[in-house]
N, C-alpha and C positions, 0 to 999 in steps of 0.2 A: 241262155244256160252249159253246160256241156254239156254234149250228145257221151262222151265216155273220161273216166276216171278208173287209175289207177292207185289200189295202196299197194305196198310192199310194207309186212310188217314181222321185223327180225330182234330175237329171241334168245338171249347167249343163256349160259347154264346155270346160271344166278337168279336169274329171272325177269332183269331186266327186259327192255323191249325200245325197241326204234324204230317210227314211223316213217315212210317218205310218202310225197303222194306226187303223185303223175298225170299231168294232165292228156296223152296219148297212150292209149294200152299197147295198142298190135309191138313197138318196136323193141313196148319191155315187156312182151310174155318172150320174143326170143330168147334176149338175154336171159331170159329168168329161166332158159332151157338146159345153156350154156354155164349159167351159175358153179363152182365149184369149189369153191372158198380154196385156203391154200392149208396145206398139211399140218404146217404150226401152227395155223389156226387153233385156240378153240373151238368146243364142240357147237354148233348155236342150230338155230331152226329155221330157217324164211320161209315167208307165207304171203304170197301174193293172191290180192283179190282183186280181178277185174269186172269193171259197172261199167255194161251200155244202155243206154236210157234207149226206145223205142220214142216214135213221132207221141204214142198217150201218155210218158211220162216212166213207165212204167220202166222198173231197172229190169234186166239180164246180168244173174251176178256168177261169174264161177270163181274158183281157184283151185290153187297149186301149190302144193306144203313141199318142202325137204330139208332133211337134215343137213349141215354141212360140220366141216366138210368130207368132197367124194371123194374117197380116196379111188381112183382108179390100179387096179394091178399093170404090170411094170410092160407085158405079153397086150395087153389091150389103149398103149400109149402111141401114139403119132412118132412118125420116124425124126420127122420135122416140121417147120411151118413153111412156109410160101409165101408170101404179104401177096396179099387183098385175094390169093385163091382158099387162104382156109390150111387144116391137119393136112400133111404128105404120107403113105405108109408106104416103103419102102420093099419091094415082090422081096421075098424072104428062098433061099434052098433049101432044097429037101436033103434029108438028115445030117444036117449041122454041118460044119466047118468038113473042108478035105485036107489030107496031110497028107505031101509029095516026096 
């Protein structure tokens, strides 16, 4: 028997549902936190249900849900991505551009 199980439920605006099952939960939870969708995608809802079973067989159940796509303001977006390290932000000059 498995010690943990993850269930990802994706629901679109028409009410259609897709389900994925995962045997390992920790990596799916990390990926779910970063799930944003594409700005061109139609609205949808993602729900992750994580079940971890104890030695006595009792389940500890947690869930997370988010609406997609997540549109970030331009100011909050990183300036780029460094392979193997992730997002990079460059220091901004105070007061805007200088005209010489």
